[in-house]
C-alpha positions in Angstrom: 73.9 163.3 149.5 74.3 159.5 149.5 71.9 157.6 147.3 69.4 154.9 148.3 69.2 152.2 145.6 66.1 150.1 145.0 67.3 147.0 143.1 64.9 144.8 141.2 64.5 142.8 138.0 61.5 144.7 136.6 58.6 147.1 136.8 57.9 146.3 140.4 61.1 147.9 141.5 60.3 151.1 139.6 56.9 151.3 141.2 58.3 150.6 144.7 61.0 153.2 144.2 58.5 155.9 143.3 56.3 155.0 146.3 59.4 154.9 148.6 60.5 158.3 147.3 57.1 159.8 148.3 57.8 158.9 151.9 61.5 159.9 151.9 61.4 163.2 150.0 64.7 164.3 151.5 66.6 161.2 150.2 67.9 160.5 146.7 66.1 157.3 145.7 67.3 155.6 142.5 65.8 152.5 141.0 68.3 150.0 139.5 66.5 147.6 137.2 68.2 144.5 136.0 66.2 144.1 132.8 68.9 142.0 131.2 68.0 139.1 133.5 64.3 139.8 134.0 62.2 138.0 135.1 64.0 136.4 138.0 61.4 133.8 138.7 62.7 131.3 136.1 66.4 131.8 136.7 68.7 129.5 138.7 69.5 130.7 142.2 73.2 130.7 141.5 72.8 133.2 138.6 70.7 135.5 140.8 73.2 135.4 143.7 76.1 136.1 141.3 74.2 139.0 139.7 73.1 140.5 143.0 76.7 140.3 144.4 78.1 141.9 141.2 75.6 144.8 141.3 76.0 145.2 145.0 79.8 145.6 144.7 79.3 148.0 141.8 76.9 150.1 143.8 78.8 150.1 147.1 81.9 151.4 145.2 79.8 154.4 144.4 79.1 155.3 148.0 75.4 154.5 148.2 73.6 154.8 151.6 71.5 151.7 151.2 70.5 149.0 148.7 
């Protein structure tokens, strides 16, 4: 089964993933939380784009269904 990844910088992503999983019980929902760079609100856009691209490449290499 391919995994669906919920990517976020903090607790909101964990909460969203748990609610999402309630509606998609037949899917494998995995929260990926970037606590190292949390919170995102005060970070430069370039850092966030680089981090998102890095994590996306990593996750796609692992055959995920959706991010």
